[in-house]
C-alpha positions, 0 to 999 in steps of 0.5 A: 440646452438641458431639459431642465430649462425647456420645461419651465419655458414651455410652461411660461408660453402655455400659461401666457397663451391661456391668459391671453385667450382668457382676456380675449374671451372676457373682453368679447364676452363683455362687449357681447353683453353690452350689445345684447343689452342694448338690443334687448332693452332699447331706450324708450323715448322720453317725455319732456317737461311739458308732458309731450313725447314724439314716438315717430322713430320709435320701435314697438319695443321702445313704445312698450317701454314708454307706456310701461314707464310713463310718468304717473298722475299726469297727462302725457301727449303722445304724438307720431308726426310721421303718421299724423296721430296723437293721443292723451294718456294718464297713468294712475298709481295702480297702473290703470291708464285713462285715454281722453279724446276730447278735441278730435282732429277729424270732424267726423270722429266723436269724442270718447275715452277708454280705460286700460289695465296694467297689461294695456287691455281695454276694460272700459270705453265711452260708447259701450252699451254692454258696460252698464252705467258709467259715472265720471266725477270731477272733484267728486261732482258727478257728470254721468257719462258726458260722452253720450251723444244725447246731450251736447251741452252736458259734454261742453260743461264737462270739458270746461270743468275738466280744465280746473279739476284736480281729480278724475274718478270713473265709477263702473261695475262697482269699481272706482278708478282714480286719476290726478289731473296734472298737466290738464292744459294738454287736454286742449290739444287735438287728438286722433279719436277713431270712433266714427259717427 
């Protein structure tokens, strides 16, 4: 066999070897990207049509994804069956979240609310003496702070009105926070209230 034929054959084998390695490299890179994508962006649990979601088997990252992408302008009932805890959240268009705790699972806990910003940092709560005057308005009717312990009757009338209200507004420290009251039927569900009497 002459040298004239050997050179093209070695070129073909080298070229074929490179193509095979490149294909293998591209395939493993694509698979690796998919695996890393799944690990980096875990799918959050989904809120059903009734506005409830079970986070029992969710990781911390999945829970963060849920809270970041939660439906806006409606109540969402978030429950953890394994731990026996639950909460109600409502996210506004400007990414503030209102948590109302009206019906406590444990009798020694008191009803409350909390307001968090887009970074999930608490900026206001019902029982905070340093917060100044808190006013909660239902369809522009002012109920003051119905969570104050001094007036149980005021709280009951607030709960009754809340079931029919379209818009909830909270006014504090010259700031107004507005929430739509869609899926208000969820507000009757028992929740974990935490604040002890």
